[in-house]
C-alpha positions in Angstrom: -11.0 -4.0 24.2 -9.4 -1.5 21.8 -10.4 1.8 20.3 -12.1 1.9 17.0 -12.4 5.0 14.8 -12.4 6.0 11.2 -8.7 7.1 11.7 -6.3 4.9 13.5 -7.3 1.5 14.9 -5.5 -0.5 17.6 -5.0 -3.8 15.8 -3.2 -5.6 18.7 -3.1 -4.3 22.3 -0.1 -4.4 24.6 -1.2 -7.8 25.9 -1.2 -9.4 22.5 -5.1 -9.4 22.0 -6.1 -9.1 18.4 -8.8 -6.6 17.7 -11.0 -8.6 15.2 -13.9 -6.1 15.3 -11.6 -3.2 14.8 -9.9 -4.7 11.8 -13.3 -5.7 10.2 -14.5 -2.1 10.8 -11.3 -0.7 9.2 -11.7 -2.9 6.1 -15.3 -1.9 5.6 -14.8 1.8 6.4 -11.8 2.1 4.0 -13.2 -0.3 1.3 -9.9 -2.1 1.4 -11.4 -5.3 0.0 -12.1 -3.6 -3.4 -8.4 -3.0 -4.2 -7.3 -6.5 -5.3 -3.5 -6.6 -5.0 -3.2 -2.8 -5.6 -2.4 -2.0 -2.0 0.7 -1.9 0.2 1.5 -2.0 3.9 4.2 0.2 5.5 5.3 -0.6 9.1 7.6 1.4 11.3 9.7 0.0 14.2 12.5 1.3 16.3 13.5 2.4 19.8 10.8 3.9 22.1 10.4 7.7 21.9 12.4 7.9 18.6 9.7 9.7 16.8 8.1 6.8 14.9 4.5 8.1 15.1 5.6 11.6 14.3 7.4 10.4 11.2 4.3 8.4 10.0 2.0 11.4 10.6 4.1 13.8 8.6 4.9 11.2 5.9 1.3 9.9 5.3 -1.1 12.4 6.9 -2.1 9.9 9.6 -3.2 10.7 13.1 -1.3 8.4 15.4 -0.8 9.6 18.9 2.6 11.4 19.3 4.7 11.8 22.4 4.7 15.2 24.0 8.4 15.9 24.5 7.7 18.7 27.0 6.2 16.0 29.3 9.3 13.8 29.2 10.1 10.7 27.2 7.8 7.8 27.8 5.8 5.1 26.0 3.2 6.5 23.7 2.3 3.7 21.3 1.2 0.5 22.9 0.7 -2.6 20.8 0.2 -2.2 17.0 -1.9 0.4 15.4 -3.0 0.8 11.7 -4.4 3.6 9.6 -5.1 4.3 6.0 -2.5 6.8 4.5 -4.1 10.0 3.2 -3.7 10.8 -0.5 -1.3 8.0 -1.4 -1.7 5.7 -4.4 -1.9 2.8 -4.3 -4.0 2.3 -1.2 -1.4 2.3 1.6 -1.8 1.1 5.2 0.5 2.5 7.8 1.4 0.2 10.8 2.8 1.8 13.9 4.6 -0.6 16.2 5.2 -0.2 19.9 8.8 1.0 20.5 11.5 -1.4 21.5 13.6 -1.4 24.8 11.0 0.6 26.7 11.2 0.7 30.5 7.5 -0.1 30.8 8.0 -3.7 29.7 11.4 -4.2 31.4 14.6 -5.4 29.9 13.8 -9.1 30.1 10.3 -8.8 28.5 11.2 -9.1 24.8 8.5 -11.6 23.7 6.1 -9.0 22.4 8.9 -7.1 20.7 9.8 -10.3 18.7 6.2 -11.2 18.0 5.4 -7.7 16.7 8.5 -7.7 14.5 7.6 -11.0 13.0 4.1 -9.8 12.4 5.3 -6.7 10.6 7.7 -8.6 8.4 5.0 -11.1 7.5 2.5 -8.4 6.7 4.4 -5.3 5.5 6.0 -4.7 2.1 8.1 -1.8 3.4 9.5 -1.6 7.0 10.9 1.7 8.2 13.5 1.2 10.9 14.0 4.4 12.9 17.5 4.8 14.4 19.6 7.5 15.9 22.4 9.0 13.8 24.8 8.8 16.8 24.3 5.0 17.0 25.8 4.3 13.6 29.2 2.5 13.9 28.8 1.9 17.6 29.3 -1.7 18.8 26.6 -1.4 21.5 24.2 0.8 19.6 20.5 0.8 20.6 19.4 -0.4 17.1 21.6 -3.6 17.1 19.3 -5.8 19.3 16.4 -4.7 17.1 18.2 -5.7 13.9 19.1 -9.0 15.4 15.5 -9.5 16.2 14.4 -8.6 12.7 16.9 -11.0 11.1 16.2 -13.8 13.5 12.4 -13.7 13.1 12.7 -13.5 9.3 14.1 -17.0 9.4 10.7 -18.2 10.7 8.9 -17.0 7.6 9.7 -20.2 5.7 11.2 -18.6 2.6 12.3 -15.2 1.4 9.6 -12.6 1.1 11.6 -9.7 -0.3 10.8 -6.9 2.2 12.2 -3.5 1.8 14.0 -2.3 4.9 14.2 1.5 4.8 16.6 2.7 7.5 15.6 6.2 8.6 18.6 7.9 10.3 17.1 10.5 12.7 18.7 13.7 13.9 21.3 13.8 11.2 24.6 15.5 12.1 27.0 17.3 9.8 28.3 13.9 8.7 27.0 13.4 5.1 24.7 10.5 4.2 27.4 9.4 1.7 29.7 8.6 4.6 27.0 7.2 6.9 25.4 4.8 4.3 28.4 2.4 3.9 29.1 2.3 7.6 25.5 1.4 8.3 25.4 -1.2 5.6 28.6 -2.9 6.9 26.9 -3.0 10.4 23.8 -4.6 8.8 25.8 -7.2 7.0 27.8 -8.1 10.1 24.6 -8.7 12.1 23.1 -10.7 9.2 26.2 -12.9 9.0 26.2 -13.5 12.8 22.5 -14.5 13.0 22.0 -18.3 13.2 20.3 -19.6 10.0 18.7 -22.9 9.1 20.7 -25.2 6.8 18.7 -24.1 3.7 19.8 -20.5 4.2 23.3 -20.8 5.5 24.7 -19.1 2.5 21.8 -17.0 1.5 22.8 -13.3 1.1 20.9 -10.6 2.9 19.7 -9.3 -0.6 17.6 -12.4 -1.1 15.4 -11.5 1.8 15.6 -7.7 1.9 16.1 -4.6 -0.2 18.0 -2.2 1.9 17.6 1.6 1.6 19.0 4.3 3.7 17.9 7.9 4.2 18.7 10.6 6.8 16.4 13.2 8.4 17.2 16.4 10.3 16.1 16.8 13.9 12.3 17.5 14.1 12.7 19.4 17.4 15.7 21.6 16.3 15.2 21.9 12.5 11.4 21.4 12.0 11.1 23.0 8.6 14.1 21.2 7.2 12.6 17.9 8.6 9.3 18.6 6.9 10.9 19.3 3.6 12.9 16.1 3.7 9.8 14.0 4.7 7.9 15.6 1.8 10.6 14.3 -0.6 10.4 10.9 1.0 6.6 10.8 0.7 7.0 11.0 -3.1 8.7 7.6 -3.1 5.6 6.0 -1.8 3.5 6.9 -4.8 3.3 3.9 -7.2 5.4 2.0 -4.6 4.4 -1.4 -6.0 5.2 -0.5 -9.6 8.5 -2.0 -11.1 11.3 0.1 -9.6 9.2 1.3 -6.7 10.0 0.8 -3.1 8.0 -2.5 -3.0 8.2 -3.2 -6.7 9.6 -6.7 -6.4 7.6 -7.9 -3.4 6.4 -11.5 -3.3 3.4 -13.5 -2.1 0.9 -10.7 -1.9 -2.5 -11.6 -0.4 -5.4 -10.1 -2.2 -7.0 -7.2 -0.3 -10.3 -9.1 0.3 -8.2 -11.7 2.2 -6.1 -9.2 4.2 -8.3 -9.5 7.4 -8.3 -13.3 7.4 -4.6 -13.4 6.7 -3.6 -10.9 9.5 -5.8 -12.8 12.0 -4.3 -16.2 11.2 -0.7 -14.9 11.1 -1.0 -13.4 14.5 -2.6 -16.5 15.9 0.3 -18.6 14.6 2.8 -16.2 16.0 1.2 -16.3 19.4 1.2 -20.1 19.3 4.9 -19.9 18.4 4.5 -21.6 15.1 6.8 -21.0 12.1 5.0 -19.2 9.3 4.9 -21.1 6.1 3.7 -18.1 4.0 3.3 -20.0 0.7 1.0 -22.5 2.5 -0.7 -19.6 4.3 -1.5 -17.9 1.0 -3.2 -21.1 -0.3 -5.2 -21.3 3.0 -6.4 -17.7 2.6 -7.3 -18.4 -1.0 -9.2 -21.6 -0.1 -11.3 -19.9 2.6 -12.0 -16.7 0.7 -12.8 -18.4 -2.6 -15.3 -20.7 -0.9 -16.8 -17.7 0.9 -17.2 -15.9 -2.4 -18.7 -19.0 -4.1 -21.3 -19.3 -1.3 -22.1 -15.6 -1.5 -22.8 -16.1 -5.2 -25.1 -19.1 -4.5 -26.9 -17.1 -1.8 -27.3 -14.1 -4.2 -28.9 -16.4 -6.8 -31.3 -18.5 -4.7 -31.8 -16.8 -1.3 -32.8 -13.4 -2.7 -35.8 -14.7 -4.8 -38.4 -13.7 -2.3 -37.0 -10.2 -1.8 -36.7 -9.6 -5.5 -40.2 -11.0 -6.1 -41.7 -8.5 -3.6 -39.7 -5.6 -5.0 -41.0 -6.5 -8.5 -44.6 -6.9 -7.3 -44.5 -3.6 -5.4 -43.2 -1.8 -8.5 -40.1 -0.5 -6.7 -37.7 0.7 -9.3 -34.9 3.2 -9.9 -32.8 4.6 -7.0 -34.9 3.0 -4.2 -34.5 -0.5 -5.7 -30.7 -0.1 -5.8 -30.9 0.3 -2.0 -31.9 -3.3 -1.8 -30.4 -5.1 -4.7 -27.4 -4.4 -7.0 -27.8 -4.3 -10.8 -25.8 -7.5 -10.9 -28.5 -9.2 -8.7 -31.3 -7.6 -10.9 -29.8 -9.2 -14.0 -29.2 -12.5 -12.3 -32.6 -12.9 -10.7 -34.6 -11.7 -13.6 -33.0 -14.4 -15.8 -33.4 -17.1 -13.2 -37.0 -16.3 -12.1 -38.2 -16.1 -15.7 -36.6 -19.5 -16.4 -38.1 -21.0 -13.3 -41.5 -19.7 -14.2 -41.3 -21.1 -17.7 -40.2 -24.5 -16.8 -43.0 -25.0 -14.4 -45.6 -24.1 -17.0 -44.3 -26.1 -19.9 -41.1 -27.8 -21.2 -38.4 -25.4 -22.3 -36.5 -26.7 -25.3 -33.4 -24.7 -24.6 -33.5 -25.0 -20.8 -29.9 -25.9 -20.2 -28.7 -23.1 -22.6 -30.8 -20.5 -20.7 -29.7 -21.9 -17.3 -26.0 -21.7 -18.5 -26.6 -18.1 -19.4 -27.8 -17.4 -15.9 -24.9 -19.3 -14.3 -22.4 -17.5 -16.6 -23.5 -14.2 -14.9 -22.9 -15.7 -11.5 -19.6 -17.3 -12.5 -18.3 -14.1 -14.1 -18.9 -12.2 -10.9 -17.1 -15.0 -9.0 -14.2 -14.8 -11.4 -14.0 -11.0 -11.0 -13.9 -11.2 -7.2 -11.3 -14.1 -7.0 -9.0 -13.0 -9.8 -6.0 -12.4 -7.6 -6.2 -15.6 -5.6 -4.3 -18.8 -6.2 -5.3 -20.1 -9.7 -5.6 -23.8 -8.6 -7.8 -22.9 -5.7 -9.9 -20.5 -7.8 -10.6 -23.3 -10.3 -11.6 -25.8 -7.7 -14.0 -23.5 -6.0 -15.4 -22.3 -9.3 -16.2 -26.0 -10.1 -17.8 -26.2 -6.6 -19.9 -23.1 -7.3 -21.1 -24.5 -10.7 -21.9 -27.9 -9.3 -23.9 -26.5 -6.3 -25.7 -24.1 -8.5 -26.8 -26.9 -10.9 -27.8 -29.1 -7.9 -30.0 -26.3 -6.5 -31.5 -25.7 -9.9 -32.5 -29.4 -10.1 -34.2 -29.1 -6.7 -36.2 -26.1 -7.7 -37.5 -27.3 -11.0 -40.1 -30.0 -10.2 -40.5 -31.4 -13.8 -36.8 -31.5 -14.7 -36.2 -33.1 -17.1 -39.4 -32.8 -19.1 -39.5 -35.2 -22.0 -43.2 -34.6 -22.8 -45.5 -31.7 -22.2 -47.0 -31.8 -18.8 -50.7 -30.9 -18.2 -51.2 -27.3 -17.2 -51.8 -27.1 -13.4 -54.9 -25.3 -12.1 -52.9 -22.3 -11.1 -49.9 -21.1 -13.1 -46.9 -22.3 -11.1 -45.1 -19.0 -11.7 -47.9 -17.3 -9.6 -48.0 -20.3 -7.3 -44.3 -19.9 -6.6 -45.0 -16.3 -5.5 -48.0 -17.3 -3.2 -46.2 -20.2 -1.7 -43.6 -17.8 -0.5 -46.2 -15.3 0.7 -45.3 -15.6 4.5 -41.6 -14.9 3.8 -42.6 -12.1 1.3 -44.8 -10.5 3.9 -42.0 -10.6 6.4 -39.6 -9.0 3.9 -42.2 -6.5 2.9 -42.6 -5.3 6.5 -38.8 -4.8 6.8 -38.5 -3.2 3.4 -41.4 -0.8 4.0 -39.9 0.2 7.4 -36.6 0.8 5.7 -38.1 2.9 2.9 -40.1 5.0 5.4 -37.0 5.6 7.5 -35.0 6.4 4.4 -37.5 8.9 2.9 -38.4 10.5 6.2 
């Protein structure tokens, strides 16, 4: 379907198809999932050929495809593209939207325009709205249909999200920003007042939904150096953008980074199905799915890696090579569990539950670390699920649980029997591991 690279990724094509593989690749390649809630999304929207991609590239060091003005004005960006911004802290994702009112779609085809605007408002913390300086104050300006679309679709987000709208006035004339700013804000308020609203938001002011900021830039084609200087100043505002007082300092309802991929997919699916977006409920849904996935990953790490770890231990693989197969967390976890399992099969262990709890604490602590930014109620429920399933699995794997009296020693020490009973699987893993080591060292 869409292109995938380490730079920009086409997230949604012009036909509305979501690039699942591309987004998963982007998340892995950029290690987005490791950033908790310390990330932000910046989207840009505006008329076609207004320099949106050019602005993002100069602002964030991205590599979105730009229009070649010498070839005439035509559609460059199709669909929605994303890219990690270079050198910006916190982790910042730039989102480049297809331009509005392009001749390629025709004047009556506004469905994708509205869908992409709704997606940007549901995902982004800051939305740059590109507009021409000569349109300010005009009744039939090119930006007015776009603003109406933005405000109308915001009503479908089921509650204020507090997005920052940063209006970027392009090709600034001699008229100062001090004179342009109040005129633009009056236009924005008039459009907001005229937009039909549900009963719950009839009297809700614009400021409840949006922070509005206005900046002006010189013409890139006629005053390139001045444009670059102004963009460099604007770039500084995106550092620490989620800190109090920052551009996105009072954002709400942030989805933790490890749930970003799932969240984006589900939001686009709901938009395509023309459903209103209940973002609070959506956030709980993402937490439910991700916390359960993480809980299952912890269960898998405890019980499904036993054979691999046993082979690595028997083969005497240590140090750097061992870290290629298992993390230090897994080493600590499995050493504790395998030692306990071996002991309980040989003889009763007086402090079995205490030692088991110590093993499970390691597992639960890792779960807590990975789910810390998700909904507290969901985290707690899934933590209890993890603890219950881990205990249930432990019961299954200890044949003489509980052991009220010493059991006669079996002919072969069960700790060794455990290894030999898993020999076929261990041999299979050994072949794979050996091949990996050979390839790695060669």
